[in-house]
VEXDREN-2710 file (C-alpha; in Angstrom, 1 decimal):
% VEXDREN-2710
k/r/px/py/pz
1/MET/149.1/88.2/100.9
2/THR/146.5/90.7/101.9
3/ARG/144.9/89.8/105.2
4/GLY/141.1/90.0/105.4
5/PRO/139.2/90.9/108.5
6/THR/139.4/88.9/111.7
7/ILE/136.2/88.1/113.5
8/VAL/136.6/87.2/117.2
9/ILE/133.6/85.5/118.7
10/PHE/133.4/85.6/122.5
11/GLY/131.2/82.7/123.6
12/ALA/132.1/80.7/120.5
13/SER/130.8/77.4/122.0
14/GLY/127.4/78.9/122.9
15/ASP/124.0/78.5/121.4
16/LEU/124.0/81.8/119.5
17/ALA/127.3/81.1/117.8
18/ARG/126.2/77.6/116.9
19/ARG/122.7/78.3/115.6
20/LYS/123.1/81.8/114.1
21/LEU/126.6/83.2/113.7
22/ILE/128.5/80.2/112.2
23/PRO/125.7/79.4/109.7
24/ALA/125.5/83.1/108.8
25/LEU/129.2/83.2/108.1
26/TRP/128.9/80.0/106.0
27/HIS/126.2/81.5/103.8
28/LEU/128.1/84.7/103.3
29/ALA/131.3/82.8/102.4
30/ALA/129.4/80.4/100.1
31/ARG/127.9/83.4/98.2
32/GLY/131.3/85.1/97.9
33/ARG/130.2/88.0/100.1
34/LEU/133.0/87.8/102.6
35/PRO/136.4/89.5/101.9
36/GLY/139.2/87.1/100.9
37/HIS/141.4/85.5/103.6
38/PHE/139.1/86.3/106.4
39/ARG/139.6/84.4/109.7
40/VAL/137.5/83.6/112.7
41/ILE/138.9/83.2/116.2
42/GLY/136.5/81.6/118.7
43/THR/137.1/82.1/122.4
44/GLY/135.5/80.5/125.5
45/ARG/136.0/79.2/128.9
46/THR/135.7/75.5/127.8
47/GLY/138.7/73.9/126.2
48/PHE/138.7/73.1/122.4
49/GLY/141.6/71.7/120.5
50/GLN/142.0/73.3/117.1
51/GLN/140.7/70.3/115.2
52/ALA/137.9/69.7/117.7
53/TYR/136.7/73.3/117.3
54/ARG/136.7/73.0/113.5
55/GLU/134.6/69.9/113.8
56/HIS/132.3/71.9/116.0
57/VAL/132.1/74.5/113.3
58/MET/131.3/71.9/110.6
59/ASP/128.6/70.3/112.8
60/ALA/127.0/73.7/113.2
61/VAL/126.9/74.3/109.5
62/ARG/125.6/70.8/108.8
63/ALA/122.8/71.3/111.3
64/ALA/121.7/74.4/109.4
65/VAL/122.6/73.3/105.9
66/PRO/122.4/69.5/105.7
67/ASP/123.5/69.4/102.0
68/ALA/126.6/71.6/102.5
69/ASP/129.4/70.6/100.1
70/ALA/132.0/68.6/102.1
71/ALA/135.1/70.1/100.3
72/GLN/133.7/73.7/100.7
73/LEU/133.0/73.0/104.4
74/GLN/136.5/71.8/105.0
75/GLY/137.9/75.0/103.5
76/PHE/135.5/77.1/105.5
77/ALA/136.3/75.5/108.8
78/ALA/140.1/75.9/108.1
79/ALA/139.6/79.7/108.6
80/PHE/138.5/79.0/112.3
81/SER/140.8/78.7/115.3
82/PHE/140.1/78.7/119.1
83/VAL/141.7/80.5/122.0
84/ARG/140.7/79.2/125.5
85/MET/140.2/82.1/128.0
86/PRO/139.3/80.8/131.4
87/GLU/137.6/83.2/133.8
88/GLY/140.0/85.7/135.4
89/VAL/142.7/85.1/132.8
90/SER/144.2/88.0/130.9
91/PHE/143.7/88.7/127.2
92/HIS/147.4/88.2/126.3
93/ALA/146.7/84.8/124.6
94/LEU/144.1/86.4/122.4
95/ARG/146.3/89.3/121.5
96/GLU/149.0/86.8/120.5
97/ALA/146.6/84.9/118.3
98/LEU/145.4/88.0/116.7
99/SER/148.7/89.5/115.9
100/PRO/151.7/87.2/116.1
101/ASP/153.5/89.5/113.7
102/GLY/152.4/92.7/115.4
103/GLN/149.9/93.6/112.6
104/CYS/146.3/92.6/113.4
105/GLY/144.6/94.4/110.5
106/ASP/140.8/94.9/110.5
107/CYS/139.1/93.2/113.5
108/ILE/135.5/92.7/114.8
109/PHE/134.8/91.5/118.3
110/TYR/131.4/89.8/118.6
111/LEU/130.2/89.5/122.2
112/ALA/127.9/86.4/122.1
113/VAL/128.1/86.2/125.9
114/PRO/125.8/87.2/128.8
115/PRO/125.4/91.0/129.2
116/SER/127.2/90.9/132.6
117/LEU/130.5/90.2/130.7
118/TYR/130.3/93.1/128.2
119/SER/132.1/95.7/130.3
120/GLY/134.8/93.3/131.4
121/ILE/135.6/92.1/127.9
122/ALA/135.6/95.7/126.5
123/ALA/138.0/96.7/129.3
124/GLY/140.3/93.8/128.7
125/LEU/140.5/94.5/125.0
126/ALA/141.2/98.2/125.6
127/GLU/143.8/97.5/128.3
128/LEU/146.0/95.6/125.8
129/GLY/145.4/98.1/123.0
130/MET/143.2/95.8/120.9
131/MET/140.7/98.5/120.3
132/ASP/143.4/100.9/119.0
133/GLU/143.0/101.5/115.2
134/LYS/146.7/101.7/114.3
135/ASP/146.6/99.2/111.4
136/GLY/142.9/98.7/110.7
137/TYR/139.4/99.2/112.1
138/ARG/138.2/97.8/115.4
139/ARG/134.5/97.2/115.9
140/LEU/132.6/95.8/118.9
141/ILE/129.3/94.0/118.2
142/VAL/127.1/93.9/121.3
143/GLU/124.0/91.7/121.6
144/LYS/120.9/92.8/123.5
145/PRO/119.8/93.3/126.2
146/PHE/121.6/96.6/126.5
147/GLY/121.0/96.9/130.2
148/TYR/118.3/95.7/132.6
149/ASP/116.8/99.1/133.3
150/LEU/117.7/102.7/132.7
151/ASP/120.4/102.9/135.4
152/SER/122.2/99.7/134.2
153/ALA/121.9/100.9/130.6
154/VAL/123.6/104.2/131.5
155/ALA/126.3/102.3/133.4
156/LEU/126.9/100.0/130.4
157/GLN/127.0/102.9/128.0
158/ASP/129.6/104.7/130.2
159/ALA/131.7/101.5/130.6
160/LEU/131.8/100.9/126.8
161/LEU/132.6/104.5/126.0
162/SER/135.5/104.4/128.4
163/CYS/137.0/101.7/126.3
164/CYS/136.1/102.7/122.7
165/ARG/134.3/105.3/120.6
166/GLU/130.6/105.3/119.9
167/ASP/131.2/104.7/116.2
168/GLN/133.1/101.5/117.1
169/ILE/130.1/100.0/118.9
170/TYR/127.6/98.1/116.9
171/ARG/124.5/97.2/119.1
172/ILE/122.7/94.5/117.2
173/ASP/119.0/94.0/117.1
174/HIS/118.4/91.1/114.7
175/TYR/114.9/92.3/113.9
176/LEU/116.4/95.2/111.9
177/GLY/118.3/92.7/109.8
178/LYS/115.1/91.2/108.5
179/GLU/114.4/92.0/104.8
180/THR/110.8/92.8/105.5
181/VAL/111.7/95.3/108.2
182/GLN/114.1/97.1/105.9
183/ASN/111.4/97.1/103.2
184/ILE/109.2/99.3/105.4
185/LEU/111.5/102.2/104.5
186/ALA/111.4/101.3/100.8
187/PHE/107.6/100.9/100.8
188/ARG/107.1/104.2/102.6
189/PHE/109.6/106.5/100.9
190/SER/109.5/105.2/97.3
191/ASN/105.7/105.3/96.9
192/ALA/104.2/108.8/96.9
193/LEU/100.7/107.1/97.0
194/PHE/101.3/106.0/100.5
195/GLU/103.6/108.7/101.9
196/SER/101.0/111.3/101.1
197/VAL/98.5/109.6/103.4
198/TRP/101.0/108.4/106.1
199/ASN/99.8/110.8/108.8
200/ARG/97.1/111.5/111.4
201/ASN/94.7/112.9/108.7
202/TYR/94.2/109.4/107.1
203/ILE/95.5/106.8/109.6
204/ASP/93.2/105.9/112.5
205/TRP/95.5/103.7/114.5
206/VAL/98.5/101.3/114.1
207/GLU/98.7/97.8/115.5
208/ILE/102.0/96.0/116.0
209/THR/102.0/92.3/117.0
210/ALA/105.0/90.1/117.8
211/ALA/103.6/86.7/119.0
212/GLU/105.5/83.5/119.9
213/GLU/104.0/80.1/119.8
214/LEU/106.4/78.5/122.3
215/GLY/106.8/79.2/126.0
216/VAL/110.0/80.0/127.8
217/GLY/111.5/76.5/127.1
218/LYS/115.0/76.1/128.3
219/ARG/115.4/79.9/128.8
220/GLY/113.4/80.0/132.0
221/GLY/116.3/81.2/134.1
222/TYR/117.1/84.1/131.8
223/TYR/113.5/85.0/130.9
224/ASP/112.3/85.1/134.5
225/THR/114.8/88.0/135.2
226/ALA/113.8/89.8/132.0
227/GLY/110.1/89.4/131.0
228/ALA/108.3/90.4/127.8
229/LEU/108.8/94.2/128.4
230/ARG/112.6/94.0/128.6
231/ASP/113.0/91.1/126.1
232/MET/110.8/92.4/123.3
233/VAL/109.1/95.8/123.8
234/GLN/112.1/97.9/124.9
235/ASN/114.1/96.9/121.8
236/HIS/112.3/95.0/118.9
237/MET/108.9/96.6/119.2
238/MET/110.2/100.1/119.7
239/GLN/112.4/99.7/116.6
240/LEU/109.4/98.6/114.5
241/LEU/107.4/101.5/115.8
242/ALA/110.2/103.9/114.9
243/LEU/110.4/102.7/111.3
244/VAL/106.7/103.1/110.8
245/ALA/106.6/106.5/112.4
246/MET/109.9/108.2/111.3
247/GLU/110.1/111.2/109.0
248/PRO/111.8/110.8/105.6
249/PRO/115.6/111.1/106.1
250/VAL/117.4/113.6/103.9
251/ASN/119.5/110.7/102.5
252/LEU/120.4/107.1/103.3
253/ASN/123.5/108.1/105.3
254/PRO/123.5/105.9/108.4
255/GLU/123.4/108.9/110.8
256/SER/120.5/110.5/108.8
257/LEU/118.5/107.3/109.3
258/ARG/119.3/107.0/112.9
259/ASN/118.7/110.7/113.6
260/GLU/115.1/110.2/112.4
261/THR/114.4/107.2/114.5
262/GLN/115.8/109.0/117.5
263/LYS/113.4/111.9/116.9
264/VAL/110.5/109.4/117.2
265/PHE/111.8/108.1/120.5
266/GLN/112.2/111.7/121.8
267/SER/108.5/112.4/120.8
268/LEU/107.0/109.4/122.7
269/ARG/104.4/110.6/125.2
270/PRO/105.5/109.6/128.7
271/PHE/103.2/107.2/130.5
272/GLU/101.2/108.8/133.3
273/ARG/101.5/106.8/136.5
274/ALA/97.8/106.5/136.9
275/SER/97.4/104.9/133.4
276/LEU/99.8/102.1/134.5
277/ALA/97.5/100.9/137.2
278/ASP/94.2/99.1/136.4
279/PRO/91.2/101.1/137.5
280/VAL/88.8/99.2/135.3
281/PRO/87.6/95.9/136.9
282/SER/86.1/94.5/133.7
283/VAL/86.8/94.6/130.0
284/HIS/83.2/95.5/129.5
285/GLU/83.7/98.9/131.1
286/ALA/86.4/99.9/128.6
287/CYS/85.5/103.4/127.9
288/GLY/86.7/106.9/128.6
289/PRO/90.1/108.1/129.8
290/GLY/90.3/105.6/132.7
291/ARG/91.6/102.8/130.5
292/PRO/95.1/101.6/131.3
293/ALA/97.9/102.4/128.9
294/CYS/99.9/99.3/129.5
295/ILE/98.8/95.8/130.6
296/ARG/100.8/92.8/131.5
297/GLY/99.8/89.1/131.5
298/ARG/101.2/85.7/132.1
299/TYR/100.2/82.4/130.5
300/ARG/98.7/79.7/132.8
301/GLY/101.3/77.2/133.9
302/TYR/104.3/79.6/133.7
303/LEU/105.3/79.0/137.3
304/ASP/105.6/75.3/136.6
305/GLU/108.3/75.9/133.9
306/ALA/111.9/74.9/134.6
307/GLY/114.0/77.7/136.0
308/ILE/111.1/79.9/137.2
309/ALA/111.4/81.2/140.7
310/PRO/108.5/80.4/143.1
311/GLY/106.2/83.3/143.4
312/SER/107.6/85.0/140.3
313/THR/105.7/88.0/139.0
314/THR/107.4/88.1/135.6
315/GLU/105.1/88.8/132.6
316/THR/105.0/86.8/129.4
317/TRP/102.6/89.2/127.6
318/VAL/102.6/92.9/127.3
319/GLY/100.3/95.3/125.5
320/ALA/100.6/99.0/125.4
321/ARG/98.9/102.0/123.8
322/ILE/101.6/104.5/122.8
323/PHE/101.3/108.1/121.4
324/ILE/103.8/110.1/119.4
325/ASP/103.5/113.8/120.2
326/ASN/104.5/115.4/116.9
327/TRP/102.8/117.0/113.9
328/ARG/102.5/113.9/111.8
329/TRP/101.1/111.5/114.5
330/GLY/99.4/113.7/117.1
331/GLY/96.4/111.7/118.5
332/VAL/97.1/108.4/116.6
333/PRO/97.4/105.4/119.0
334/PHE/100.1/102.9/118.3
335/VAL/98.9/99.7/120.0
336/VAL/101.6/97.0/120.5
337/ARG/101.4/93.5/122.0
338/THR/103.9/90.7/122.4
339/GLY/103.6/87.4/124.2
340/LYS/104.5/83.8/124.5
341/LYS/102.3/80.7/124.2
342/MET/100.1/82.5/121.6
343/PRO/98.3/80.7/118.7
344/VAL/101.0/81.2/116.1
345/ARG/104.5/82.7/115.8
346/VAL/104.0/85.8/113.8
347/THR/105.2/89.4/113.6
348/GLU/103.3/92.0/111.7
349/ILE/102.3/95.6/111.5
350/VAL/98.7/96.7/110.6
351/VAL/98.0/100.2/109.5
352/HIS/94.3/100.9/110.0
353/PHE/93.2/103.8/107.8
354/LYS/90.2/106.0/108.7
355/ARG/86.8/105.2/107.3
356/THR/85.2/107.4/104.6
357/PRO/83.6/110.5/106.2
358/HIS/80.2/109.7/104.7
359/ILE/79.0/106.2/104.3
360/LEU/77.1/105.9/101.0
361/PHE/76.7/102.1/100.9
362/ARG/74.5/101.2/103.8
363/ASN/73.3/97.8/102.4
364/SER/72.8/95.7/105.5
365/ALA/74.3/92.7/103.7
366/SER/77.6/94.5/103.1
367/PRO/80.4/94.3/105.6
368/GLN/81.7/97.6/107.1
369/VAL/84.5/98.3/104.7
370/SER/87.7/100.0/105.8
371/ASN/91.2/100.0/104.3
372/SER/94.1/98.4/106.2
373/LEU/97.7/97.7/105.2
374/ILE/99.3/94.6/106.7
375/ILE/103.1/94.4/106.7
376/ARG/104.1/90.9/107.5
377/ILE/107.5/90.6/109.0
378/GLN/107.5/86.8/109.7
379/PRO/106.5/84.2/108.6
380/ASP/105.2/84.2/105.0
381/GLU/106.7/87.7/104.5
382/GLY/104.7/90.1/102.4
383/LEU/102.2/92.9/102.1
384/LEU/98.4/92.9/102.0
385/LEU/96.2/95.9/101.3
386/THR/92.4/95.6/101.7
387/LEU/90.1/97.6/99.5
388/GLY/86.3/98.0/99.4
389/LEU/84.8/97.0/96.0
390/LYS/81.3/96.3/94.7
391/SER/80.2/92.7/94.7
392/PRO/78.9/91.4/91.3
393/GLY/75.2/91.6/90.7
394/SER/72.5/94.2/91.2
395/GLY/72.7/96.8/94.0
396/PHE/75.7/98.1/95.7
397/GLY/76.8/95.3/98.0
398/LEU/80.4/95.7/99.0
399/GLN/83.2/93.3/99.8
400/GLN/86.8/93.7/100.9
401/ILE/89.2/92.7/98.3
402/PRO/92.9/92.1/99.1
403/LEU/95.9/93.2/97.0
404/HIS/98.8/91.1/98.1
405/PHE/102.5/90.4/97.6
406/HIS/104.4/87.5/99.1
407/TYR/108.2/87.3/99.1
408/ARG/107.9/83.6/98.3
409/GLU/106.7/84.6/94.9
410/LEU/110.1/86.0/94.0
411/GLU/111.7/82.8/92.5
412/GLY/115.5/82.6/92.8
413/THR/115.6/85.4/95.4
414/PRO/115.9/83.8/98.8
415/LEU/115.6/85.9/101.9
416/SER/118.8/86.3/103.7
417/GLU/118.9/85.6/107.4
418/ALA/119.1/88.7/109.6
419/TYR/122.5/87.9/111.0
420/GLU/124.0/87.6/107.5
421/ARG/123.0/91.1/106.6
422/LEU/124.1/92.6/110.0
423/ILE/127.5/90.9/110.1
424/LEU/128.2/92.0/106.5
425/ASP/127.1/95.5/107.3
426/CYS/129.5/95.6/110.3
427/ILE/132.4/94.4/108.1
428/ASN/131.5/97.1/105.6
429/GLY/131.3/99.8/108.3
430/ASP/127.6/100.5/107.8
431/PRO/125.9/101.1/111.1
432/SER/122.5/102.0/109.6
433/LEU/120.7/98.9/111.1
434/PHE/122.5/99.0/114.4
435/ILE/121.2/100.9/117.5
436/ARG/122.9/104.1/118.6
437/GLY/123.6/104.6/122.2
438/ASP/121.3/107.6/122.6
439/ALA/118.4/105.6/121.1
440/VAL/119.0/102.8/123.7
441/LEU/118.8/105.3/126.5
442/ALA/115.7/107.0/125.1
443/CYS/113.8/103.7/124.9
444/TRP/114.8/102.8/128.5
445/ARG/113.6/106.2/129.7
446/PHE/110.2/105.5/128.0
447/VAL/109.7/102.1/129.6
448/GLN/111.3/102.8/133.0
449/PRO/108.0/104.2/134.5
450/VAL/106.3/101.0/133.6
451/LEU/109.0/98.9/135.3
452/ASP/108.7/101.2/138.4
453/ALA/104.9/100.8/138.6
454/TRP/105.1/97.0/138.2
455/THR/107.8/96.8/140.9
456/GLY/105.5/98.8/143.2
457/GLY/102.7/96.3/142.6
458/GLU/100.5/98.9/141.0
459/SER/99.4/96.8/138.0
460/PRO/97.8/93.3/138.2
461/LEU/99.3/90.3/136.4
462/ALA/96.4/89.1/134.3
463/GLU/96.4/85.4/133.5
464/TYR/95.6/84.0/130.0
465/ALA/95.2/80.5/128.6
466/PRO/98.0/79.1/126.5
467/GLY/97.1/79.2/122.8
468/SER/95.0/82.4/123.2
469/TRP/95.9/85.9/122.1
470/GLY/96.5/87.1/125.7
471/PRO/94.4/88.3/128.6
472/GLU/91.0/89.6/127.9
473/LEU/92.0/92.9/129.5
474/GLY/94.2/93.5/126.5
475/ASP/91.1/94.8/124.6
476/LEU/91.2/97.9/126.9
477/LEU/94.1/99.1/124.9
478/LEU/92.3/99.4/121.6
479/PRO/90.2/102.4/120.3
480/PRO/86.6/101.9/121.3
481/GLY/84.8/99.5/118.9
482/GLU/88.0/98.0/117.5
483/HIS/89.4/94.5/117.7
484/TRP/92.8/92.9/117.6
485/ARG/93.6/91.2/114.3
486/GLU/94.1/87.5/114.8
487/PRO/96.8/86.7/112.2
488/CYS/97.7/83.3/110.7
489/ARG/101.0/81.7/109.8
490/VAL/99.9/82.3/106.2
491/LEU/99.2/85.9/105.1
492/SER/95.9/84.8/103.7
493/GLU/94.4/86.6/100.7
494/ASP/90.9/87.0/102.4
495/GLY/92.3/87.9/105.8
496/VAL/91.0/84.7/107.4
497/CYS/93.2/82.0/108.8
498/HIS/92.4/78.7/107.1
499/LEU/94.9/76.6/109.1
END
């Protein structure tokens, strides 16, 4: 019998495995996407008997898919086994479980554990030869965060590369697995109509928002050591920015795609230290070059959350104005913001096109018309393009008309979860949607000056009300006269939230 791939999940009893990885594997198996005779070995410090672990697997599937077929679920769970690995114990038991006959075959190691364990696990695997590719591939999936700052990212990179090759490391960012994120590439590079105007000559500014409705919840202990800059900007937001700004790759080869995103990171204009302080006492004085380039905020009540250290200065909101110094984007601001306890959970990109050079229609009753393209990542995934058209009747009154597309309109074509796509890509050896090591370090180099300025107390921590869009000072990041878009859960056809 031909043996399929083996997926080893470190931290198999944890929240990530239960909520994301096991349901993703179930969906892939149910759709016939996984190779035949695959097996999954869970590892963890806590003890699980084999049957108890399979019950745990079935419970995780039922929580995500309440109507899962019982017989199929039994067969799915039969592919799972568990190896207990208490702290400080060697990896011999895992090697025996992997290869009792001396032939392991293809193997993926998924590190669903705290980042502090990454280096030790990689070293343990390498020490016993489990990263050697004598009878099949060996791949290591690493979850973010990839380091805590630039120095720790460099140290982690060195530690991993001492145990395996760069092409064996799959650094996962689940945002890149979202269908709508991948569709940015298709939209840009398959439509000459947009690619021809996708540059500084026609685009005024770009707005990227990743808002969360909830606070830190039960993750207070972790979040208080990370904050919004590390948790969202350094990885998710930078990846979205790169997909919007990258040059067309010569082909869809994984390295061609990743080379182009790396060029974007290399072209980021470094923050000046003075722009990271706050020389402007009031949002009403937002003019001229004195405006800050990065602002941090914290929702009111954060210090009362469970797990938060007294006197913490961790931010829950970050906004930044970023420039890409290359021929295509010179002078175009990319304004990003992310935060917790905001009005809705939403991630979207808004491309604001320049207004016409001469305004013909000056009817006072007409709104000021400008074109914008909204790329909705989540929820209500889709696209919305605003156009200025004449209102019915006499005269030339204008109104903004939306052209829109919603993924929910594609009947019978459900959107796959990000982890499904990424796990399958790793099995197939396609690293296109995974982060390369040099890109990780380039992003850390870009944000490190911000971390240094905040550590030095050079930037205030602005407070904002829960349920708002962040601190009032965030308006300082925008081009003069512009306003943040206030998105809704529904990508509404008139651009107004009706919820």
